[in-house]
PATI-362705 format. One line per 3 residues: number of its first residue (from 1); their letters; for each residue x negated, y negated, z of N, C-alpha, C. Coordinates in pm, whole numbers, plus 50000, padded with zeros to 5 digits. Example, Ala and Ser with C-alpha at 12.3 -4.5 7.8 and 13.67 -1.06 7.14 Angstrom:
2
1) AS) 48681/50569/50780/48770/50450/50780/48680/50330/50780; 48715/50225/50708/48633/50106/50714/48710/49997/50787
***
This chain:
317
1) XXX) 63138/68169/29563/63114/68034/29513/62973/67989/29551; 62901/67938/29452/62767/67886/29476/62780/67742/29523; 62730/67714/29643/62743/67581/29702/62607/67511/29707
4) XXX) 62610/67388/29755/62489/67306/29758/62383/67365/29850; 62424/67447/29946/62327/67509/30035/62221/67588/29963; 62256/67645/29848/62158/67720/29769/62046/67627/29721
7) XXX) 62083/67506/29683/61983/67408/29638/61892/67369/29753; 61951/67351/29873/61869/67319/29989/61769/67430/30020; 61813/67553/30010/61724/67667/30036/61611/67669/29933
10) XXX) 61647/67648/29807/61545/67647/29701/61442/67538/29726; 61489/67416/29757/61396/67306/29785/61311/67337/29908; 61372/67394/30010/61298/67429/30131/61189/67530/30105
13) XXX) 61218/67629/30022/61117/67731/29990/61000/67670/29912; 61032/67575/29823/60924/67510/29747/60833/67430/29840; 60892/67353/29931/60810/67275/30024/60735/67367/30121
16) XXX) 60796/67479/30157/60726/67576/30242/60603/67632/30169; 60618/67655/30039/60503/67702/29961/60394/67596/29957; 60434/67469/29943/60334/67361/29947/60260/67361/30081
19) XXX) 60333/67385/30190/60270/67386/30322/60170/67500/30334; 60207/67619/30287/60117/67734/30296/59993/67712/30209; 60012/67665/30088/59899/67641/29998/59809/67531/30053
22) XXX) 59867/67429/30116/59787/67322/30175/59703/67375/30290; 59763/67460/30373/59690/67515/30486/59571/67600/30442; 59584/67662/30325/59477/67750/30275/59372/67675/30193
25) XXX) 59392/67546/30171/59301/67467/30088/59187/67412/30174; 59077/67480/30176/58963/67438/30259/58887/67320/30198; 58922/67280/30076/58859/67163/30016/58922/67033/30064
28) XXX) 59032/67043/30137/59100/66925/30189/59071/66915/30339; 58995/66814/30381/58962/66802/30524/59084/66776/30612; 59194/66733/30551/59317/66707/30626/59426/66808/30589
31) XXX) 59384/66926/30560/59478/67028/30514/59584/67061/30619; 59547/67057/30746/59645/67088/30850/59754/66981/30858; 59714/66854/30835/59814/66747/30832/59911/66765/30717
34) XXX) 59857/66799/30599/59944/66825/30484/60036/66942/30510; 59979/67048/30568/60060/67168/30595/60172/67137/30693; 60141/67058/30797/60243/67024/30896/60351/66935/30835
37) XXX) 60310/66840/30752/60406/66746/30693/60503/66820/30602; 60450/66897/30507/60538/66967/30413/60612/67081/30482; 60555/67134/30588/60627/67235/30665/60749/67177/30735
40) XXX) 60736/67055/30789/60850/66990/30852/60958/66955/30748; 60914/66912/30629/61011/66884/30523/61085/67013/30485; 61011/67122/30475/61074/67250/30444/61174/67290/30552
43) XXX) 61137/67268/30678/61227/67302/30788/61355/67220/30782; 61344/67093/30742/61464/67009/30734/61561/67060/30629; 61508/67113/30518/61595/67167/30413/61651/67303/30452
46) XXX) 61569/67385/30514/61610/67522/30543/61699/67533/30666; 61676/67448/30764/61750/67463/30891/61796/67331/30950; 61802/67226/30868/61841/67096/30920/61979/67094/30982
49) XXX) 62072/67173/30925/62209/67175/30979/62218/67250/31110; 62114/67322/31145/62114/67398/31270/62032/67331/31380; 61953/67232/31344/61867/67167/31443/61943/67068/31530
52) XXX) 62053/67017/31479/62127/66917/31554/62065/66779/31539; 62134/66678/31593/62087/66540/31579/61952/66518/31648; 61937/66573/31768/61811/66556/31841/61696/66624/31768
55) XXX) 61719/66746/31724/61615/66820/31654/61572/66750/31526; 61668/66702/31449/61634/66631/31326/61565/66499/31356; 61604/66433/31465/61537/66310/31503/61391/66333/31538
58) XXX) 61365/66438/31614/61226/66473/31648/61148/66508/31522; 61214/66579/31430/61148/66617/31304/61107/66492/31225; 61196/66396/31215/61165/66273/31142/61053/66195/31211
61) XXX) 61054/66193/31343/60945/66127/31415/60812/66197/31388; 60815/66329/31379/60693/66403/31345/60641/66365/31208; 60731/66354/31111/60690/66312/30976/60630/66171/30979
64) XXX) 60693/66081/31055/60644/65944/31063/60506/65938/31129; 60485/66018/31233/60355/66018/31301/60245/66070/31209; 60273/66178/31139/60171/66234/31049/60134/66135/30940
67) XXX) 60236/66073/30879/60209/65976/30772/60148/65848/30828; 60201/65801/30942/60155/65675/30999/60011/65676/31046; 59966/65790/31098/59829/65800/31146/59730/65842/31037
70) XXX) 59779/65852/30914/59690/65883/30802/59636/66024/30805; 59716/66120/30850/59671/66258/30858/59696/66336/30729; 59742/66267/30625/59761/66331/30496/59641/66308/30407
73) XXX) 59603/66408/30331/59490/66396/30240/59520/66461/30107; 59426/66450/30015/59442/66509/29883/59357/66634/29874; 59423/66743/29839/59353/66869/29827/59295/66888/29688
76) XXX) 59248/67009/29664/59190/67044/29534/59253/67175/29489; 59379/67171/29447/59447/67295/29406/59383/67355/29283; 59398/67485/29271/59345/67555/29153/59432/67521/29033
79) XXX) 59386/67425/28954/59464/67380/28839/59369/67351/28724; 59425/67312/28613/59343/67287/28495/59279/67149/28502; 59168/67135/28432/59099/67007/28423/59161/66926/28310
82) XXX) 59134/66795/28306/59186/66713/28195/59146/66767/28057; 59023/66817/28044/58980/66872/27916/59059/66998/27881; 59084/67080/27981/59163/67202/27956/59307/67168/27918
85) XXX) 59364/67066/27979/59500/67024/27944/59505/66970/27802; 59401/66897/27764/59397/66845/27628/59387/66960/27527; 59308/67062/27561/59295/67177/27473/59427/67253/27463
88) XXX) 59496/67268/27575/59626/67335/27573/59728/67257/27490; 59724/67125/27502/59817/67043/27424/59791/67059/27275; 59664/67061/27237/59632/67080/27095/59668/67220/27048
91) XXX) 59656/67318/27136/59686/67457/27099/59835/67479/27079; 59916/67430/27171/60059/67457/27165/60139/67351/27090; 60081/67234/27071/60149/67131/26994/60281/67088/27057
94) XXX) 60384/67083/26974/60515/67035/27020/60581/67130/27119; 60530/67251/27133/60589/67347/27227/60579/67300/27372; 60484/67211/27400/60468/67164/27538/60591/67087/27585
97) XXX) 60673/67040/27491/60794/66966/27530/60913/67057/27556; 60899/67185/27526/61012/67278/27543/61064/67283/27687; 60976/67292/27789/61030/67295/27926/61110/67170/27961
100) XXX) 61059/67052/27922/61130/66928/27953/61262/66920/27878; 61263/66964/27752/61386/66958/27673/61489/67060/27720; 61442/67169/27781/61538/67270/27829/61618/67219/27949
103) XXX) 61564/67120/28022/61635/67066/28138/61774/67011/28102; 61784/66913/28010/61918/66862/27979/62008/66965/27914; 61949/67058/27838/62030/67161/27772/62098/67250/27876
106) XXX) 62021/67297/27973/62077/67384/28077/62175/67306/28164; 62145/67180/28190/62235/67097/28271/62371/67083/28203; 62371/67058/28072/62497/67046/27999/62573/67179/27999
109) XXX) 62499/67288/27981/62564/67420/27985/62627/67444/28121; 62556/67405/28226/62610/67423/28360/62739/67347/28381; 62744/67222/28329/62862/67138/28350/62978/67178/28259
112) XXX) 62948/67220/28137/63055/67250/28042/63099/67395/28043; 63008/67485/28082/63040/67628/28078/63054/67687/28218; 62955/67665/28304/62957/67729/28436/63054/67662/28532
115) XXX) 63068/67529/28524/63156/67459/28618/63301/67505/28608; 63358/67518/28487/63498/67565/28480/63513/67716/28496; 63402/67790/28500/63409/67936/28507/63457/67980/28646
118) XXX) 63546/68078/28647/63602/68129/28773/63574/68279/28783; 63540/68324/28903/63513/68465/28930/63605/68508/29044; 63688/68608/29019/63784/68657/29118/63873/68544/29170
121) XXX) 63910/68455/29079/64000/68346/29116/63932/68227/29182; 63801/68236/29206/63727/68128/29271/63629/68066/29172; 63606/67934/29180/63507/67872/29092/63368/67930/29117
124) XXX) 63292/67949/29010/63156/67999/29025/63068/67896/29096; 63085/67769/29060/63009/67660/29122/63104/67571/29200; 63056/67518/29311/63134/67422/29387/63163/67302/29297
127) XXX) 63290/67275/29265/63320/67167/29170/63266/67031/29215; 63258/67005/29345/63211/66876/29394/63060/66860/29379; 62988/66972/29370/62841/66966/29365/62787/67034/29239
130) XXX) 62872/67048/29138/62831/67122/29018/62712/67058/28949; 62705/66924/28950/62594/66857/28882/62461/66889/28948; 62454/66878/29081/62328/66906/29151/62290/67054/29140
133) XXX) 62387/67142/29149/62358/67284/29137/62307/67316/28996; 62370/67258/28896/62327/67280/28758/62187/67222/28735; 62158/67108/28798/62025/67048/28785/61919/67139/28847
136) XXX) 61950/67197/28962/61854/67289/29025/61832/67412/28937; 61940/67465/28881/61928/67579/28789/61844/67542/28668; 61866/67421/28615/61788/67376/28500/61640/67364/28534
139) XXX) 61610/67316/28655/61469/67304/28696/61402/67441/28704; 61474/67540/28758/61418/67675/28769/61394/67734/28631; 61492/67718/28542/61477/67774/28408/61367/67702/28331
142) XXX) 61359/67570/28344/61254/67495/28275/61116/67538/28323; 61104/67563/28453/60977/67612/28507/60943/67748/28447; 61042/67837/28441/61019/67968/28382/60979/67960/28236
145) XXX) 61044/67869/28162/61010/67850/28021/60865/67805/28007; 60824/67711/28093/60687/67663/28086/60585/67771/28117; 60614/67853/28219/60521/67960/28256/60507/68062/28145
148) XXX) 60619/68103/28086/60617/68208/27982/60561/68153/27851; 60612/68038/27809/60574/67985/27679/60428/67941/27674; 60380/67884/27783/60243/67832/27786/60144/67930/27849
151) XXX) 60193/68051/27881/60107/68158/27934/60031/68115/28059; 60104/68062/28156/60045/68016/28280/60068/68119/28392; 59981/68125/28491/60005/68215/28605/60127/68172/28685
154) XXX) 60187/68267/28756/60310/68238/28829/60289/68133/28938; 60168/68126/28992/60141/68031/29100/60121/67890/29046; 60104/67878/28915/60071/67747/28855/60173/67638/28887
157) XXX) 60306/67662/28877/60400/67554/28908/60388/67504/29052; 60362/67595/29146/60350/67554/29286/60221/67476/29310; 60113/67518/29245/59986/67445/29261/59996/67307/29198
160) XXX) 60059/67298/29081/60075/67167/29017/60169/67079/29099; 60274/67140/29153/60365/67063/29238/60295/67011/29362; 60212/67095/29421/60136/67050/29540/60038/66940/29504
163) XXX) 59977/66950/29388/59884/66844/29345/59957/66711/29334; 60076/66712/29274/60153/66588/29261/60198/66537/29398; 60239/66627/29485/60282/66584/29618/60165/66525/29697
166) XXX) 60046/66579/29679/59929/66522/29747/59899/66381/29696; 59921/66359/29567/59897/66226/29511/60002/66128/29560; 60128/66169/29557/60237/66081/29597/60240/66063/29749
169) XXX) 60219/66171/29823/60217/66166/29968/60356/66143/30026; 60361/66071/30137/60487/66051/30208/60590/65975/30125; 60545/65899/30025/60638/65821/29943/60736/65910/29867
172) XXX) 60705/66039/29855/60797/66129/29786/60931/66140/29859; 60933/66107/29988/61055/66117/30066/61133/65986/30072; 61080/65880/30013/61145/65749/30022/61289/65749/29970
175) XXX) 61318/65806/29852/61457/65803/29805/61554/65865/29905; 61517/65977/29961/61603/66046/30057/61621/65962/30184; 61512/65904/30234/61519/65826/30357/61598/65697/30338
178) XXX) 61577/65631/30225/61645/65503/30202/61793/65523/30176; 61828/65632/30107/61970/65661/30087/62039/65687/30220; 61971/65759/30308/62027/65783/30441/62038/65652/30520
181) XXX) 61941/65563/30501/61946/65434/30571/62066/65353/30525; 62098/65360/30397/62215/65289/30347/62342/65339/30412; 62353/65471/30430/62471/65527/30497/62478/65481/30643
184) XXX) 62362/65475/30708/62359/65428/30847/62404/65282/30855; 62356/65199/30762/62397/65059/30759/62547/65045/30739; 62601/65127/30648/62744/65120/30622/62825/65157/30746
187) XXX) 62783/65263/30816/62854/65307/30937/62839/65205/31050; 62729/65132/31050/62705/65033/31155/62779/64902/31130; 62845/64891/31016/62921/64770/30987/62839/64656/30932
190) XXX) 62723/64687/30874/62640/64581/30816/62711/64514/30699; 62791/64593/30626/62864/64538/30512/62958/64427/30555; 63027/64444/30666/63119/64341/30714/63043/64215/30754
193) XXX) 62928/64235/30817/62847/64120/30857/62802/64041/30735; 62757/64114/30632/62714/64046/30509/62832/63976/30444; 62950/64041/30446/63068/63977/30389/63103/63849/30460
196) XXX) 63095/63848/30592/63123/63726/30669/63022/63616/30636; 62894/63655/30622/62792/63555/30588/62816/63497/30449; 62853/63585/30356/62876/63540/30219/62992/63443/30212
199) XXX) 63102/63483/30273/63220/63396/30267/63201/63267/30346; 63116/63269/30445/63097/63150/30527/62993/63054/30473; 62894/63106/30398/62782/63021/30359/62764/63007/30208
202) XXX) 62825/63095/30130/62805/63089/29985/62936/63055/29915; 62929/62986/29802/63051/62949/29729/63105/63067/29647; 63208/63130/29693/63268/63243/29621/63414/63213/29590
205) XXX) 63446/63085/29569/63583/63048/29541/63622/63074/29396; 63524/63093/29311/63554/63123/29172/63504/63264/29139; 63564/63320/29034/63526/63455/28994/63379/63462/28953
208) XXX) 63333/63363/28877/63194/63363/28830/63096/63358/28948; 63127/63276/29049/63039/63265/29164/63037/63397/29243; 63153/63459/29259/63159/63585/29332/63082/63695/29260
211) XXX) 63093/63697/29127/63017/63795/29048/62867/63773/29065; 62826/63647/29058/62683/63617/29074/62632/63658/29211; 62710/63630/29315/62669/63668/29450/62658/63819/29463
214) XXX) 62756/63890/29409/62755/64037/29421/62638/64099/29344; 62622/64059/29218/62517/64119/29136/62377/64081/29185; 62359/63952/29216/62229/63910/29270/62203/63972/29406
217) XXX) 62310/63983/29485/62295/64048/29615/62257/64194/29603; 62318/64264/29507/62283/64405/29485/62136/64418/29445; 62092/64331/29354/61952/64338/29312/61858/64302/29427
220) XXX) 61892/64195/29501/61805/64153/29611/61800/64253/29724; 61917/64306/29762/61919/64401/29872/61851/64532/29832; 61863/64568/29704/61792/64686/29655/61641/64666/29664
223) XXX) 61594/64546/29635/61451/64518/29646/61404/64530/29791; 61491/64495/29885/61456/64508/30026/61462/64652/30072; 61567/64723/30028/61588/64861/30072/61506/64960/29990
226) XXX) 61473/64922/29866/61398/65012/29780/61484/65112/29708; 61617/65103/29723/61704/65204/29663/61842/65144/29644; 61894/65150/29521/62027/65094/29493/62136/65171/29566
229) XXX) 62115/65299/29589/62215/65379/29660/62227/65335/29806; 62121/65281/29860/62126/65230/29997/62194/65093/30000; 62173/65013/29898/62232/64879/29895/62380/64883/29858
232) XXX) 62420/64980/29778/62556/64981/29724/62666/64981/29831; 62664/65073/29929/62774/65072/30026/62780/64944/30109; 62665/64882/30133/62662/64761/30214/62721/64643/30137
235) XXX) 62672/64618/30015/62719/64503/29937/62861/64524/29886; 62896/64646/29854/63031/64670/29804/63133/64653/29916; 63098/64696/30037/63188/64677/30150/63199/64531/30190
238) XXX) 63091/64454/30171/63091/64315/30214/63140/64217/30110; 63115/64245/29981/63148/64150/29875/63237/64213/29767; 63197/64329/29719/63268/64390/29607/63415/64417/29636
241) XXX) 63444/64490/29743/63582/64527/29774/63667/64408/29818; 63626/64332/29920/63715/64227/29970/63731/64108/29876; 63628/64075/29799/63633/63952/29719/63664/63982/29573
244) XXX) 63579/64062/29509/63597/64085/29366/63720/64170/29335; 63744/64272/29416/63853/64365/29384/63985/64318/29445; 63985/64286/29574/64112/64247/29639/64153/64104/29609
247) XXX) 64058/64010/29618/64097/63870/29599/64117/63837/29452; 64023/63881/29365/64030/63845/29225/64090/63954/29137; 64123/64069/29195/64190/64175/29117/64102/64247/29019
250) XXX) 63974/64262/29049/63885/64332/28958/63910/64481/28952; 63875/64541/28839/63887/64686/28823/63780/64754/28909; 63819/64837/29006/63718/64897/29096/63611/64975/29022
253) XXX) 63649/65050/28918/63550/65131/28845/63446/65042/28779; 63492/64936/28711/63399/64848/28641/63313/64769/28738; 63374/64718/28845/63298/64641/28943/63188/64727/29007
256) XXX) 63224/64846/29048/63127/64932/29116/63019/64982/29021; 63057/65020/28899/62958/65071/28805/62857/64964/28766; 62907/64844/28733/62816/64737/28693/62738/64685/28813
259) XXX) 62800/64689/28931/62728/64652/29052/62610/64744/29078; 62631/64874/29057/62521/64968/29074/62410/64942/28972; 62449/64911/28849/62349/64878/28747/62269/64754/28787
262) XXX) 62335/64658/28848/62265/64539/28897/62164/64577/29006; 62203/64672/29090/62110/64720/29190/61988/64785/29128; 62008/64859/29019/61896/64923/28951/61799/64820/28895
265) XXX) 61850/64702/28860/61760/64594/28816/61664/64556/28929; 61715/64557/29052/61627/64532/29165/61526/64642/29185; 61566/64766/29153/61474/64879/29165/61351/64858/29078
268) XXX) 61370/64797/28962/61259/64775/28870/61158/64674/28921; 61196/64597/29024/61111/64484/29064/61055/64497/29206; 61062/64612/29267/61018/64624/29406/60919/64738/29426
271) XXX) 60814/64715/29502/60722/64824/29534/60782/64925/29631; 60893/64889/29697/60956/64982/29790/61020/65100/29716; 61048/65082/29587/61092/65195/29506/60967/65268/29459
274) XXX) 60898/65324/29556/60763/65377/29531/60763/65489/29430; 60866/65575/29432/60866/65689/29341/60876/65644/29196; 60934/65526/29170/60943/65474/29033/60826/65383/28998
277) XXX) 60784/65300/29092/60694/65191/29058/60551/65205/29108; 60528/65285/29210/60392/65304/29261/60334/65440/29224; 60421/65539/29210/60372/65672/29176/60310/65677/29036
280) XXX) 60376/65620/28931/60313/65626/28798/60174/65566/28793; 60149/65446/28851/60011/65397/28851/59914/65490/28924; 59964/65555/29031/59877/65648/29103/59845/65769/29017
283) XXX) 59946/65822/28948/59924/65939/28864/59834/65906/28745; 59851/65787/28691/59771/65745/28576/59638/65682/28617; 59620/65668/28751/59497/65611/28806/59470/65471/28749
286) XXX) 59575/65388/28744/59560/65250/28697/59492/65166/28804; 59417/65066/28761/59348/64979/28856/59446/64890/28931; 59549/64844/28861/59651/64757/28921/59769/64843/28964
289) XXX) 59789/64860/29092/59896/64946/29141/60034/64886/29117; 60040/64755/29086/60168/64689/29058/60188/64664/28909; 60111/64733/28826/60119/64710/28681/60258/64743/28627
292) XXX) 60319/64850/28677/60451/64890/28628/60555/64785/28663; 60550/64733/28786/60646/64631/28828/60632/64506/28743; 60510/64462/28720/60487/64341/28640/60541/64357/28499
295) XXX) 60530/64476/28444/60579/64500/28308/60732/64506/28304; 60794/64543/28416/60939/64564/28417/61019/64439/28454; 60957/64342/28521/61031/64225/28571/61106/64150/28461
298) XXX) 61044/64117/28346/61121/64044/28243/61246/64121/28198; 61231/64251/28175/61346/64331/28133/61452/64335/28241; 61409/64347/28366/61505/64354/28477/61587/64227/28487
301) XXX) 61524/64112/28471/61596/63985/28481/61697/63968/28368; 61657/64008/28247/61749/64000/28133/61869/64093/28155; 61843/64213/28202/61951/64309/28227/62043/64260/28338
304) XXX) 61987/64196/28438/62069/64146/28548/62166/64039/28499; 62117/63949/28416/62206/63847/28358/62311/63912/28269; 62272/64013/28191/62367/64084/28105/62474/64154/28189
307) XXX) 62435/64210/28301/62533/64277/28388/62637/64180/28441; 62592/64060/28479/62687/63961/28528/62786/63921/28418; 62736/63907/28296/62825/63876/28186/62922/63988/28157
310) XXX) 62874/64112/28160/62961/64227/28136/63069/64239/28243; 63032/64215/28368/63132/64225/28474/63241/64119/28456; 63200/64000/28418/63297/63891/28399/63397/63926/28289
313) XXX) 63348/63993/28184/63433/64024/28068/63512/64152/28088; 63448/64257/28143/63508/64390/28145/63587/64422/28272; 63552/64360/28383/63614/64399/28510/63742/64323/28539
316) XX) 63772/64218/28461/63889/64137/28491/63969/64117/28360; 64081/64182/28353/64162/64173/28231/64305/64134/28267
***
């Protein structure tokens, strides 16, 4: 059975390659900082389960020190220039979209064909992690399609990946860190504290008020945490479960799904969701680093109101 550990190994090897390539990049005056940072990330994926709590804690502190002291820099990987990319786009035309389009195709095949497949009486893929495993397989195949179809050297995906990681920097780890923070908050009982504050200070005696508190709370807490996955266990434990589901009899599936969508509205409006809102301006070299957030706020507010209306109609029958 192929388990999630294979995906961790694959990710670890990719980050290890970034570390090696960074160390060899003499055009980057901070190449050793980059190499150490991505090397520690690689170690966390490859051997995090063997390091123990203390070892992983030291590893995270090392990452924080490298990023906090500004020891990360931008290298000059061997890649194509903007003019060369434009020429390649004109040469291959619509074929340049083939790698991106192959991702969802392979993912669907993995879920519909490989997930139910059994070998010697055992599932080929771990049923609980089939989506992530299929996504990793799709990424590998899409990379191979791009290399073969566009006639690129084998090292090209790693150099391009390192270039993007140098641009994004430590913010590339924000989703992982914030999701873990949400789990820590949930285990620490923050959800109960928020629930007590809500019931004690906010009017949740009616269904409409409780929905507004939950949805607005999901959006607001997501803006603070930078990740809806981090906000979800806290707000759902404090407001969603005890008030909307138990007190008012809401459908758990509808409440949780629409609550998560409300959290995503907060994602659109916060710079803490750096991978969504700060990375694109950096990649596009926009003058206003908050341009994406400013463009998304009107849509986010409309969607948030729509989510509250949908929850009121769909979650209580």
